[in-house]
mmCIF file of the N, C-alpha and C atoms, coordinates in Angstrom:
data_MODEL
# 
_entry.id   MODEL 
# 
loop_
_atom_site.group_PDB 
_atom_site.id 
_atom_site.type_symbol 
_atom_site.label_atom_id 
_atom_site.label_alt_id 
_atom_site.label_comp_id 
_atom_site.label_asym_id 
_atom_site.label_entity_id 
_atom_site.label_seq_id 
_atom_site.pdbx_PDB_ins_code 
_atom_site.Cartn_x 
_atom_site.Cartn_y 
_atom_site.Cartn_z 
_atom_site.occupancy 
_atom_site.B_iso_or_equiv 
_atom_site.pdbx_formal_charge 
_atom_site.auth_seq_id 
_atom_site.auth_comp_id 
_atom_site.auth_asym_id 
_atom_site.auth_atom_id 
_atom_site.pdbx_PDB_model_num 
ATOM 1   N N  . MET A 1 1  ? -6.447  -40.248 10.511  1.00 0.00 ? 1  MET A N  1 
ATOM 2   C CA . MET A 1 1  ? -6.925  -40.458 9.207   1.00 0.00 ? 1  MET A CA 1 
ATOM 3   C C  . MET A 1 1  ? -7.820  -39.160 8.719   1.00 0.00 ? 1  MET A C  1 
ATOM 4   N N  . GLY A 1 2  ? -8.577  -39.005 9.599   1.00 0.00 ? 2  GLY A N  1 
ATOM 5   C CA . GLY A 1 2  ? -9.474  -37.440 9.412   1.00 0.00 ? 2  GLY A CA 1 
ATOM 6   C C  . GLY A 1 2  ? -8.619  -36.277 9.749   1.00 0.00 ? 2  GLY A C  1 
ATOM 7   N N  . GLY A 1 3  ? -7.574  -36.263 10.747  1.00 0.00 ? 3  GLY A N  1 
ATOM 8   C CA . GLY A 1 3  ? -6.455  -35.328 11.281  1.00 0.00 ? 3  GLY A CA 1 
ATOM 9   C C  . GLY A 1 3  ? -6.046  -34.014 10.768  1.00 0.00 ? 3  GLY A C  1 
ATOM 10  N N  . ILE A 1 4  ? -5.792  -35.021 9.440   1.00 0.00 ? 4  ILE A N  1 
ATOM 11  C CA . ILE A 1 4  ? -5.041  -34.142 8.603   1.00 0.00 ? 4  ILE A CA 1 
ATOM 12  C C  . ILE A 1 4  ? -5.845  -32.969 7.975   1.00 0.00 ? 4  ILE A C  1 
ATOM 13  N N  . ASP A 1 5  ? -7.108  -33.489 7.894   1.00 0.00 ? 5  ASP A N  1 
ATOM 14  C CA . ASP A 1 5  ? -8.090  -32.655 6.996   1.00 0.00 ? 5  ASP A CA 1 
ATOM 15  C C  . ASP A 1 5  ? -8.264  -31.441 7.873   1.00 0.00 ? 5  ASP A C  1 
ATOM 16  N N  . THR A 1 6  ? -8.233  -31.155 9.141   1.00 0.00 ? 6  THR A N  1 
ATOM 17  C CA . THR A 1 6  ? -8.470  -30.769 9.924   1.00 0.00 ? 6  THR A CA 1 
ATOM 18  C C  . THR A 1 6  ? -7.640  -29.526 10.538  1.00 0.00 ? 6  THR A C  1 
ATOM 19  N N  . ASP A 1 7  ? -6.049  -29.973 10.037  1.00 0.00 ? 7  ASP A N  1 
ATOM 20  C CA . ASP A 1 7  ? -4.964  -29.410 10.489  1.00 0.00 ? 7  ASP A CA 1 
ATOM 21  C C  . ASP A 1 7  ? -4.974  -28.243 9.741   1.00 0.00 ? 7  ASP A C  1 
ATOM 22  N N  . HIS A 1 8  ? -5.900  -27.940 8.645   1.00 0.00 ? 8  HIS A N  1 
ATOM 23  C CA . HIS A 1 8  ? -5.384  -26.960 7.598   1.00 0.00 ? 8  HIS A CA 1 
ATOM 24  C C  . HIS A 1 8  ? -7.296  -26.671 7.533   1.00 0.00 ? 8  HIS A C  1 
ATOM 25  N N  . PRO A 1 9  ? -7.816  -26.124 7.935   1.00 0.00 ? 9  PRO A N  1 
ATOM 26  C CA . PRO A 1 9  ? -9.186  -26.119 7.684   1.00 0.00 ? 9  PRO A CA 1 
ATOM 27  C C  . PRO A 1 9  ? -9.129  -24.328 7.023   1.00 0.00 ? 9  PRO A C  1 
ATOM 28  N N  . SER A 1 10 ? -10.195 -24.647 5.724   1.00 0.00 ? 10 SER A N  1 
ATOM 29  C CA . SER A 1 10 ? -10.351 -23.777 4.588   1.00 0.00 ? 10 SER A CA 1 
ATOM 30  C C  . SER A 1 10 ? -10.333 -22.462 5.169   1.00 0.00 ? 10 SER A C  1 
ATOM 31  N N  . SER A 1 11 ? -10.972 -22.070 6.389   1.00 0.00 ? 11 SER A N  1 
ATOM 32  C CA . SER A 1 11 ? -11.022 -20.853 7.133   1.00 0.00 ? 11 SER A CA 1 
ATOM 33  C C  . SER A 1 11 ? -10.099 -20.629 8.000   1.00 0.00 ? 11 SER A C  1 
ATOM 34  N N  . ASP A 1 12 ? -8.917  -21.234 7.886   1.00 0.00 ? 12 ASP A N  1 
ATOM 35  C CA . ASP A 1 12 ? -7.376  -20.867 8.374   1.00 0.00 ? 12 ASP A CA 1 
ATOM 36  C C  . ASP A 1 12 ? -7.198  -20.111 7.598   1.00 0.00 ? 12 ASP A C  1 
ATOM 37  N N  . ILE A 1 13 ? -7.031  -21.139 6.572   1.00 0.00 ? 13 ILE A N  1 
ATOM 38  C CA . ILE A 1 13 ? -6.109  -20.258 5.376   1.00 0.00 ? 13 ILE A CA 1 
ATOM 39  C C  . ILE A 1 13 ? -6.706  -19.084 4.483   1.00 0.00 ? 13 ILE A C  1 
ATOM 40  N N  . SER A 1 14 ? -8.457  -19.003 4.689   1.00 0.00 ? 14 SER A N  1 
ATOM 41  C CA . SER A 1 14 ? -8.936  -17.411 4.356   1.00 0.00 ? 14 SER A CA 1 
ATOM 42  C C  . SER A 1 14 ? -8.417  -16.118 5.297   1.00 0.00 ? 14 SER A C  1 
ATOM 43  N N  . SER A 1 15 ? -8.089  -16.897 6.678   1.00 0.00 ? 15 SER A N  1 
ATOM 44  C CA . SER A 1 15 ? -7.930  -15.506 7.753   1.00 0.00 ? 15 SER A CA 1 
ATOM 45  C C  . SER A 1 15 ? -6.475  -15.430 7.260   1.00 0.00 ? 15 SER A C  1 
ATOM 46  N N  . GLU A 1 16 ? -5.594  -16.415 6.935   1.00 0.00 ? 16 GLU A N  1 
ATOM 47  C CA . GLU A 1 16 ? -3.844  -15.936 6.996   1.00 0.00 ? 16 GLU A CA 1 
ATOM 48  C C  . GLU A 1 16 ? -4.352  -14.818 5.506   1.00 0.00 ? 16 GLU A C  1 
ATOM 49  N N  . TYR A 1 17 ? -4.807  -15.501 4.692   1.00 0.00 ? 17 TYR A N  1 
ATOM 50  C CA . TYR A 1 17 ? -5.032  -14.180 3.011   1.00 0.00 ? 17 TYR A CA 1 
ATOM 51  C C  . TYR A 1 17 ? -5.666  -13.181 4.169   1.00 0.00 ? 17 TYR A C  1 
ATOM 52  N N  . ALA A 1 18 ? -6.227  -12.640 4.616   1.00 0.00 ? 18 ALA A N  1 
ATOM 53  C CA . ALA A 1 18 ? -6.833  -11.725 5.366   1.00 0.00 ? 18 ALA A CA 1 
ATOM 54  C C  . ALA A 1 18 ? -5.953  -11.060 6.146   1.00 0.00 ? 18 ALA A C  1 
ATOM 55  N N  . LYS A 1 19 ? -5.188  -11.393 6.945   1.00 0.00 ? 19 LYS A N  1 
ATOM 56  C CA . LYS A 1 19 ? -4.574  -10.544 7.368   1.00 0.00 ? 19 LYS A CA 1 
ATOM 57  C C  . LYS A 1 19 ? -2.953  -10.669 6.628   1.00 0.00 ? 19 LYS A C  1 
ATOM 58  N N  . GLU A 1 20 ? -2.684  -11.124 5.393   1.00 0.00 ? 20 GLU A N  1 
ATOM 59  C CA . GLU A 1 20 ? -2.047  -10.088 4.546   1.00 0.00 ? 20 GLU A CA 1 
ATOM 60  C C  . GLU A 1 20 ? -2.499  -8.861  3.545   1.00 0.00 ? 20 GLU A C  1 
ATOM 61  N N  . GLY A 1 21 ? -3.209  -9.116  3.736   1.00 0.00 ? 21 GLY A N  1 
ATOM 62  C CA . GLY A 1 21 ? -4.709  -7.915  2.570   1.00 0.00 ? 21 GLY A CA 1 
ATOM 63  C C  . GLY A 1 21 ? -3.991  -6.957  4.080   1.00 0.00 ? 21 GLY A C  1 
ATOM 64  N N  . THR A 1 22 ? -4.289  -7.017  5.028   1.00 0.00 ? 22 THR A N  1 
ATOM 65  C CA . THR A 1 22 ? -4.650  -5.924  6.134   1.00 0.00 ? 22 THR A CA 1 
ATOM 66  C C  . THR A 1 22 ? -2.785  -5.773  6.188   1.00 0.00 ? 22 THR A C  1 
ATOM 67  N N  . THR A 1 23 ? -2.188  -6.239  6.022   1.00 0.00 ? 23 THR A N  1 
ATOM 68  C CA . THR A 1 23 ? -0.807  -5.773  5.624   1.00 0.00 ? 23 THR A CA 1 
ATOM 69  C C  . THR A 1 23 ? -0.766  -4.991  5.451   1.00 0.00 ? 23 THR A C  1 
ATOM 70  N N  . GLU A 1 24 ? -0.843  -5.364  3.640   1.00 0.00 ? 24 GLU A N  1 
ATOM 71  C CA . GLU A 1 24 ? -1.143  -4.225  2.239   1.00 0.00 ? 24 GLU A CA 1 
ATOM 72  C C  . GLU A 1 24 ? -0.847  -3.312  2.793   1.00 0.00 ? 24 GLU A C  1 
ATOM 73  N N  . ASP A 1 25 ? -2.754  -3.229  3.281   1.00 0.00 ? 25 ASP A N  1 
ATOM 74  C CA . ASP A 1 25 ? -3.419  -2.126  3.468   1.00 0.00 ? 25 ASP A CA 1 
ATOM 75  C C  . ASP A 1 25 ? -2.850  -1.165  4.421   1.00 0.00 ? 25 ASP A C  1 
ATOM 76  N N  . SER A 1 26 ? -2.251  -1.553  5.579   1.00 0.00 ? 26 SER A N  1 
ATOM 77  C CA . SER A 1 26 ? -1.362  -0.722  6.312   1.00 0.00 ? 26 SER A CA 1 
ATOM 78  C C  . SER A 1 26 ? -0.515  -0.084  5.761   1.00 0.00 ? 26 SER A C  1 
ATOM 79  N N  . LYS A 1 27 ? 0.550   -0.844  4.942   1.00 0.00 ? 27 LYS A N  1 
ATOM 80  C CA . LYS A 1 27 ? 1.313   0.050   4.221   1.00 0.00 ? 27 LYS A CA 1 
ATOM 81  C C  . LYS A 1 27 ? 1.284   0.887   3.604   1.00 0.00 ? 27 LYS A C  1 
ATOM 82  N N  . LEU A 1 28 ? -0.031  1.385   3.021   1.00 0.00 ? 28 LEU A N  1 
ATOM 83  C CA . LEU A 1 28 ? -0.825  2.134   2.295   1.00 0.00 ? 28 LEU A CA 1 
ATOM 84  C C  . LEU A 1 28 ? -0.636  3.433   2.777   1.00 0.00 ? 28 LEU A C  1 
ATOM 85  N N  . LYS A 1 29 ? -0.627  3.032   4.025   1.00 0.00 ? 29 LYS A N  1 
ATOM 86  C CA . LYS A 1 29 ? -1.262  4.516   5.107   1.00 0.00 ? 29 LYS A CA 1 
ATOM 87  C C  . LYS A 1 29 ? -0.061  5.261   5.707   1.00 0.00 ? 29 LYS A C  1 
ATOM 88  N N  . PHE A 1 30 ? 0.094   6.432   4.949   1.00 0.00 ? 30 PHE A N  1 
ATOM 89  C CA . PHE A 1 30 ? 0.854   7.452   5.394   1.00 0.00 ? 30 PHE A CA 1 
ATOM 90  C C  . PHE A 1 30 ? 0.623   8.374   6.193   1.00 0.00 ? 30 PHE A C  1 
ATOM 91  N N  . SER A 1 31 ? 1.806   9.169   6.889   1.00 0.00 ? 31 SER A N  1 
ATOM 92  C CA . SER A 1 31 ? 1.866   9.715   7.695   1.00 0.00 ? 31 SER A CA 1 
ATOM 93  C C  . SER A 1 31 ? 1.516   11.068  7.256   1.00 0.00 ? 31 SER A C  1 
ATOM 94  N N  . GLU A 1 32 ? 1.099   12.241  8.217   1.00 0.00 ? 32 GLU A N  1 
ATOM 95  C CA . GLU A 1 32 ? 0.420   13.623  7.672   1.00 0.00 ? 32 GLU A CA 1 
ATOM 96  C C  . GLU A 1 32 ? 1.755   13.941  6.901   1.00 0.00 ? 32 GLU A C  1 
ATOM 97  N N  . ASP A 1 33 ? 2.766   13.610  7.328   1.00 0.00 ? 33 ASP A N  1 
ATOM 98  C CA . ASP A 1 33 ? 4.380   14.642  6.950   1.00 0.00 ? 33 ASP A CA 1 
ATOM 99  C C  . ASP A 1 33 ? 4.731   13.621  5.751   1.00 0.00 ? 33 ASP A C  1 
ATOM 100 N N  . GLU A 1 34 ? 4.394   12.620  5.363   1.00 0.00 ? 34 GLU A N  1 
ATOM 101 C CA . GLU A 1 34 ? 4.979   12.004  3.808   1.00 0.00 ? 34 GLU A CA 1 
ATOM 102 C C  . GLU A 1 34 ? 3.611   12.462  2.667   1.00 0.00 ? 34 GLU A C  1 
ATOM 103 N N  . GLU A 1 35 ? 2.029   12.634  3.066   1.00 0.00 ? 35 GLU A N  1 
ATOM 104 C CA . GLU A 1 35 ? 0.894   12.972  3.068   1.00 0.00 ? 35 GLU A CA 1 
ATOM 105 C C  . GLU A 1 35 ? 1.734   14.585  1.887   1.00 0.00 ? 35 GLU A C  1 
ATOM 106 N N  . ASP A 1 36 ? 2.102   14.950  2.829   1.00 0.00 ? 36 ASP A N  1 
ATOM 107 C CA . ASP A 1 36 ? 2.875   16.518  2.345   1.00 0.00 ? 36 ASP A CA 1 
ATOM 108 C C  . ASP A 1 36 ? 3.778   16.408  1.507   1.00 0.00 ? 36 ASP A C  1 
ATOM 109 N N  . LEU A 1 37 ? 4.759   15.908  1.850   1.00 0.00 ? 37 LEU A N  1 
ATOM 110 C CA . LEU A 1 37 ? 6.171   15.460  1.225   1.00 0.00 ? 37 LEU A CA 1 
ATOM 111 C C  . LEU A 1 37 ? 5.760   15.072  -0.273  1.00 0.00 ? 37 LEU A C  1 
ATOM 112 N N  . ILE A 1 38 ? 5.126   14.258  -0.876  1.00 0.00 ? 38 ILE A N  1 
ATOM 113 C CA . ILE A 1 38 ? 4.204   13.409  -1.716  1.00 0.00 ? 38 ILE A CA 1 
ATOM 114 C C  . ILE A 1 38 ? 3.321   14.485  -2.569  1.00 0.00 ? 38 ILE A C  1 
ATOM 115 N N  . ALA A 1 39 ? 2.653   14.853  -2.167  1.00 0.00 ? 39 ALA A N  1 
ATOM 116 C CA . ALA A 1 39 ? 1.592   16.441  -2.959  1.00 0.00 ? 39 ALA A CA 1 
ATOM 117 C C  . ALA A 1 39 ? 2.604   17.629  -2.860  1.00 0.00 ? 39 ALA A C  1 
ATOM 118 N N  . ARG A 1 40 ? 3.834   17.917  -2.113  1.00 0.00 ? 40 ARG A N  1 
ATOM 119 C CA . ARG A 1 40 ? 4.183   19.093  -2.694  1.00 0.00 ? 40 ARG A CA 1 
ATOM 120 C C  . ARG A 1 40 ? 5.367   18.565  -3.457  1.00 0.00 ? 40 ARG A C  1 
ATOM 121 N N  . MET A 1 41 ? 6.239   17.420  -3.432  1.00 0.00 ? 41 MET A N  1 
ATOM 122 C CA . MET A 1 41 ? 6.895   16.564  -4.767  1.00 0.00 ? 41 MET A CA 1 
ATOM 123 C C  . MET A 1 41 ? 6.410   16.204  -5.998  1.00 0.00 ? 41 MET A C  1 
ATOM 124 N N  . PHE A 1 42 ? 4.780   15.776  -5.735  1.00 0.00 ? 42 PHE A N  1 
ATOM 125 C CA . PHE A 1 42 ? 3.936   15.943  -7.230  1.00 0.00 ? 42 PHE A CA 1 
ATOM 126 C C  . PHE A 1 42 ? 3.816   16.858  -7.615  1.00 0.00 ? 42 PHE A C  1 
ATOM 127 N N  . ARG A 1 43 ? 3.478   17.995  -7.001  1.00 0.00 ? 43 ARG A N  1 
ATOM 128 C CA . ARG A 1 43 ? 3.690   19.165  -7.953  1.00 0.00 ? 43 ARG A CA 1 
ATOM 129 C C  . ARG A 1 43 ? 4.571   19.821  -8.302  1.00 0.00 ? 43 ARG A C  1 
ATOM 130 N N  . LEU A 1 44 ? 6.070   19.391  -8.284  1.00 0.00 ? 44 LEU A N  1 
ATOM 131 C CA . LEU A 1 44 ? 7.666   19.830  -8.592  1.00 0.00 ? 44 LEU A CA 1 
ATOM 132 C C  . LEU A 1 44 ? 8.002   19.312  -9.776  1.00 0.00 ? 44 LEU A C  1 
ATOM 133 N N  . VAL A 1 45 ? 7.759   17.234  -9.719  1.00 0.00 ? 45 VAL A N  1 
ATOM 134 C CA . VAL A 1 45 ? 7.993   16.908  -10.342 1.00 0.00 ? 45 VAL A CA 1 
ATOM 135 C C  . VAL A 1 45 ? 7.244   15.783  -10.913 1.00 0.00 ? 45 VAL A C  1 
ATOM 136 N N  . GLY A 1 46 ? 5.860   15.886  -11.026 1.00 0.00 ? 46 GLY A N  1 
ATOM 137 C CA . GLY A 1 46 ? 4.772   15.323  -11.434 1.00 0.00 ? 46 GLY A CA 1 
ATOM 138 C C  . GLY A 1 46 ? 5.197   13.716  -10.737 1.00 0.00 ? 46 GLY A C  1 
ATOM 139 N N  . GLU A 1 47 ? 4.963   12.978  -12.120 1.00 0.00 ? 47 GLU A N  1 
ATOM 140 C CA . GLU A 1 47 ? 4.466   11.046  -11.801 1.00 0.00 ? 47 GLU A CA 1 
ATOM 141 C C  . GLU A 1 47 ? 5.882   10.807  -12.382 1.00 0.00 ? 47 GLU A C  1 
ATOM 142 N N  . ARG A 1 48 ? 6.880   10.796  -11.477 1.00 0.00 ? 48 ARG A N  1 
ATOM 143 C CA . ARG A 1 48 ? 8.131   10.618  -10.954 1.00 0.00 ? 48 ARG A CA 1 
ATOM 144 C C  . ARG A 1 48 ? 8.084   10.023  -9.980  1.00 0.00 ? 48 ARG A C  1 
ATOM 145 N N  . TRP A 1 49 ? 7.637   8.715   -9.606  1.00 0.00 ? 49 TRP A N  1 
ATOM 146 C CA . TRP A 1 49 ? 7.325   8.281   -8.611  1.00 0.00 ? 49 TRP A CA 1 
ATOM 147 C C  . TRP A 1 49 ? 8.857   7.944   -7.562  1.00 0.00 ? 49 TRP A C  1 
ATOM 148 N N  . SER A 1 50 ? 9.585   7.299   -8.711  1.00 0.00 ? 50 SER A N  1 
ATOM 149 C CA . SER A 1 50 ? 11.137  6.907   -7.873  1.00 0.00 ? 50 SER A CA 1 
ATOM 150 C C  . SER A 1 50 ? 11.303  8.089   -7.430  1.00 0.00 ? 50 SER A C  1 
ATOM 151 N N  . LEU A 1 51 ? 11.610  9.150   -7.848  1.00 0.00 ? 51 LEU A N  1 
ATOM 152 C CA . LEU A 1 51 ? 12.136  10.247  -7.652  1.00 0.00 ? 51 LEU A CA 1 
ATOM 153 C C  . LEU A 1 51 ? 11.612  10.722  -6.104  1.00 0.00 ? 51 LEU A C  1 
ATOM 154 N N  . ILE A 1 52 ? 10.183  11.027  -5.659  1.00 0.00 ? 52 ILE A N  1 
ATOM 155 C CA . ILE A 1 52 ? 9.105   10.983  -4.774  1.00 0.00 ? 52 ILE A CA 1 
ATOM 156 C C  . ILE A 1 52 ? 9.950   9.750   -3.723  1.00 0.00 ? 52 ILE A C  1 
ATOM 157 N N  . ALA A 1 53 ? 10.193  8.779   -4.250  1.00 0.00 ? 53 ALA A N  1 
ATOM 158 C CA . ALA A 1 53 ? 10.039  7.557   -3.426  1.00 0.00 ? 53 ALA A CA 1 
ATOM 159 C C  . ALA A 1 53 ? 11.394  7.592   -2.457  1.00 0.00 ? 53 ALA A C  1 
ATOM 160 N N  . GLY A 1 54 ? 12.579  8.886   -3.295  1.00 0.00 ? 54 GLY A N  1 
ATOM 161 C CA . GLY A 1 54 ? 13.958  9.140   -2.842  1.00 0.00 ? 54 GLY A CA 1 
ATOM 162 C C  . GLY A 1 54 ? 13.830  9.843   -1.414  1.00 0.00 ? 54 GLY A C  1 
ATOM 163 N N  . ARG A 1 55 ? 12.480  10.535  -1.698  1.00 0.00 ? 55 ARG A N  1 
ATOM 164 C CA . ARG A 1 55 ? 12.861  11.389  -0.435  1.00 0.00 ? 55 ARG A CA 1 
ATOM 165 C C  . ARG A 1 55 ? 11.956  11.227  0.705   1.00 0.00 ? 55 ARG A C  1 
ATOM 166 N N  . ILE A 1 56 ? 11.178  9.492   0.554   1.00 0.00 ? 56 ILE A N  1 
ATOM 167 C CA . ILE A 1 56 ? 10.428  9.100   1.464   1.00 0.00 ? 56 ILE A CA 1 
ATOM 168 C C  . ILE A 1 56 ? 11.081  7.335   2.718   1.00 0.00 ? 56 ILE A C  1 
ATOM 169 N N  . PRO A 1 57 ? 12.132  7.483   2.984   1.00 0.00 ? 57 PRO A N  1 
ATOM 170 C CA . PRO A 1 57 ? 12.870  6.491   3.454   1.00 0.00 ? 57 PRO A CA 1 
ATOM 171 C C  . PRO A 1 57 ? 11.649  5.479   4.121   1.00 0.00 ? 57 PRO A C  1 
ATOM 172 N N  . GLY A 1 58 ? 12.501  4.268   3.129   1.00 0.00 ? 58 GLY A N  1 
ATOM 173 C CA . GLY A 1 58 ? 10.922  2.663   3.383   1.00 0.00 ? 58 GLY A CA 1 
ATOM 174 C C  . GLY A 1 58 ? 10.202  2.776   2.792   1.00 0.00 ? 58 GLY A C  1 
ATOM 175 N N  . ARG A 1 59 ? 9.782   3.752   1.811   1.00 0.00 ? 59 ARG A N  1 
ATOM 176 C CA . ARG A 1 59 ? 8.760   3.837   1.071   1.00 0.00 ? 59 ARG A CA 1 
ATOM 177 C C  . ARG A 1 59 ? 9.257   3.141   -0.472  1.00 0.00 ? 59 ARG A C  1 
ATOM 178 N N  . THR A 1 60 ? 9.071   2.532   -1.167  1.00 0.00 ? 60 THR A N  1 
ATOM 179 C CA . THR A 1 60 ? 8.767   1.867   -2.996  1.00 0.00 ? 60 THR A CA 1 
ATOM 180 C C  . THR A 1 60 ? 7.927   2.976   -3.655  1.00 0.00 ? 60 THR A C  1 
ATOM 181 N N  . ALA A 1 61 ? 8.516   3.235   -5.351  1.00 0.00 ? 61 ALA A N  1 
ATOM 182 C CA . ALA A 1 61 ? 7.965   4.085   -5.833  1.00 0.00 ? 61 ALA A CA 1 
ATOM 183 C C  . ALA A 1 61 ? 6.587   3.691   -6.162  1.00 0.00 ? 61 ALA A C  1 
ATOM 184 N N  . GLU A 1 62 ? 6.416   2.008   -6.180  1.00 0.00 ? 62 GLU A N  1 
ATOM 185 C CA . GLU A 1 62 ? 5.099   1.737   -6.540  1.00 0.00 ? 62 GLU A CA 1 
ATOM 186 C C  . GLU A 1 62 ? 4.163   1.620   -5.196  1.00 0.00 ? 62 GLU A C  1 
ATOM 187 N N  . GLU A 1 63 ? 4.839   1.521   -4.343  1.00 0.00 ? 63 GLU A N  1 
ATOM 188 C CA . GLU A 1 63 ? 3.723   2.012   -2.892  1.00 0.00 ? 63 GLU A CA 1 
ATOM 189 C C  . GLU A 1 63 ? 3.219   3.715   -3.043  1.00 0.00 ? 63 GLU A C  1 
ATOM 190 N N  . ILE A 1 64 ? 4.264   4.587   -3.614  1.00 0.00 ? 64 ILE A N  1 
ATOM 191 C CA . ILE A 1 64 ? 3.582   5.636   -3.729  1.00 0.00 ? 64 ILE A CA 1 
ATOM 192 C C  . ILE A 1 64 ? 2.655   6.173   -4.912  1.00 0.00 ? 64 ILE A C  1 
ATOM 193 N N  . GLU A 1 65 ? 2.742   5.374   -5.969  1.00 0.00 ? 65 GLU A N  1 
ATOM 194 C CA . GLU A 1 65 ? 1.677   5.388   -7.436  1.00 0.00 ? 65 GLU A CA 1 
ATOM 195 C C  . GLU A 1 65 ? 0.335   5.000   -6.349  1.00 0.00 ? 65 GLU A C  1 
ATOM 196 N N  . LYS A 1 66 ? 0.667   4.001   -6.138  1.00 0.00 ? 66 LYS A N  1 
ATOM 197 C CA . LYS A 1 66 ? -0.677  3.648   -5.463  1.00 0.00 ? 66 LYS A CA 1 
ATOM 198 C C  . LYS A 1 66 ? -1.468  4.156   -4.582  1.00 0.00 ? 66 LYS A C  1 
ATOM 199 N N  . TYR A 1 67 ? -0.303  4.722   -3.685  1.00 0.00 ? 67 TYR A N  1 
ATOM 200 C CA . TYR A 1 67 ? -0.998  5.704   -2.642  1.00 0.00 ? 67 TYR A CA 1 
ATOM 201 C C  . TYR A 1 67 ? -1.857  7.204   -3.086  1.00 0.00 ? 67 TYR A C  1 
ATOM 202 N N  . TRP A 1 68 ? -1.134  7.351   -4.484  1.00 0.00 ? 68 TRP A N  1 
ATOM 203 C CA . TRP A 1 68 ? -1.518  8.205   -5.049  1.00 0.00 ? 68 TRP A CA 1 
ATOM 204 C C  . TRP A 1 68 ? -2.615  8.189   -5.786  1.00 0.00 ? 68 TRP A C  1 
ATOM 205 N N  . THR A 1 69 ? -2.732  7.178   -6.521  1.00 0.00 ? 69 THR A N  1 
ATOM 206 C CA . THR A 1 69 ? -4.016  6.724   -7.309  1.00 0.00 ? 69 THR A CA 1 
ATOM 207 C C  . THR A 1 69 ? -4.706  6.625   -6.504  1.00 0.00 ? 69 THR A C  1 
ATOM 208 N N  . SER A 1 70 ? -4.981  6.217   -5.022  1.00 0.00 ? 70 SER A N  1 
ATOM 209 C CA . SER A 1 70 ? -6.151  5.449   -4.676  1.00 0.00 ? 70 SER A CA 1 
ATOM 210 C C  . SER A 1 70 ? -6.507  6.965   -4.036  1.00 0.00 ? 70 SER A C  1 
ATOM 211 N N  . LYS A 1 71 ? -6.212  7.589   -3.688  1.00 0.00 ? 71 LYS A N  1 
ATOM 212 C CA . LYS A 1 71 ? -6.276  9.247   -3.209  1.00 0.00 ? 71 LYS A CA 1 
ATOM 213 C C  . LYS A 1 71 ? -7.092  10.237  -3.991  1.00 0.00 ? 71 LYS A C  1 
ATOM 214 N N  . TYR A 1 72 ? -6.235  10.381  -5.294  1.00 0.00 ? 72 TYR A N  1 
ATOM 215 C CA . TYR A 1 72 ? -6.338  11.458  -6.113  1.00 0.00 ? 72 TYR A CA 1 
ATOM 216 C C  . TYR A 1 72 ? -7.267  11.142  -7.264  1.00 0.00 ? 72 TYR A C  1 
ATOM 217 N N  . SER A 1 73 ? -7.390  9.516   -7.691  1.00 0.00 ? 73 SER A N  1 
ATOM 218 C CA . SER A 1 73 ? -7.388  9.559   -9.135  1.00 0.00 ? 73 SER A CA 1 
ATOM 219 C C  . SER A 1 73 ? -8.938  9.628   -9.390  1.00 0.00 ? 73 SER A C  1 
ATOM 220 N N  . SER A 1 74 ? -9.807  9.540   -8.824  1.00 0.00 ? 74 SER A N  1 
ATOM 221 C CA . SER A 1 74 ? -11.274 9.925   -8.998  1.00 0.00 ? 74 SER A CA 1 
ATOM 222 C C  . SER A 1 74 ? -11.580 10.729  -9.109  1.00 0.00 ? 74 SER A C  1 
ATOM 223 N N  . SER A 1 75 ? -10.731 12.415  -8.061  1.00 0.00 ? 75 SER A N  1 
ATOM 224 C CA . SER A 1 75 ? -10.679 13.370  -8.428  1.00 0.00 ? 75 SER A CA 1 
ATOM 225 C C  . SER A 1 75 ? -9.998  14.332  -9.972  1.00 0.00 ? 75 SER A C  1 
ATOM 226 N N  . SER A 1 76 ? -9.689  13.541  -9.849  1.00 0.00 ? 76 SER A N  1 
ATOM 227 C CA . SER A 1 76 ? -8.767  14.250  -10.897 1.00 0.00 ? 76 SER A CA 1 
ATOM 228 C C  . SER A 1 76 ? -9.429  13.897  -12.399 1.00 0.00 ? 76 SER A C  1 
ATOM 229 N N  . ASN A 1 77 ? -10.383 13.518  -12.427 1.00 0.00 ? 77 ASN A N  1 
ATOM 230 C CA . ASN A 1 77 ? -11.332 12.826  -14.160 1.00 0.00 ? 77 ASN A CA 1 
ATOM 231 C C  . ASN A 1 77 ? -12.328 14.007  -13.811 1.00 0.00 ? 77 ASN A C  1 
# 
């Protein structure tokens, strides 16, 4: 009876969420080539994230926008 509670302790659930967060963070890591291409494309087309994403295989417009705003939003103010 008590075994049911110990099969899924809250610490296991927390660690699963932490692993998921780590995966998301690592998706936002871009190579130097990707960063360079994003910067060049941004200068050409502005905030047209879907156009930029079309030039970088495996990346979505949302990932690129999130990367850009996290890296450059504080410096643009």
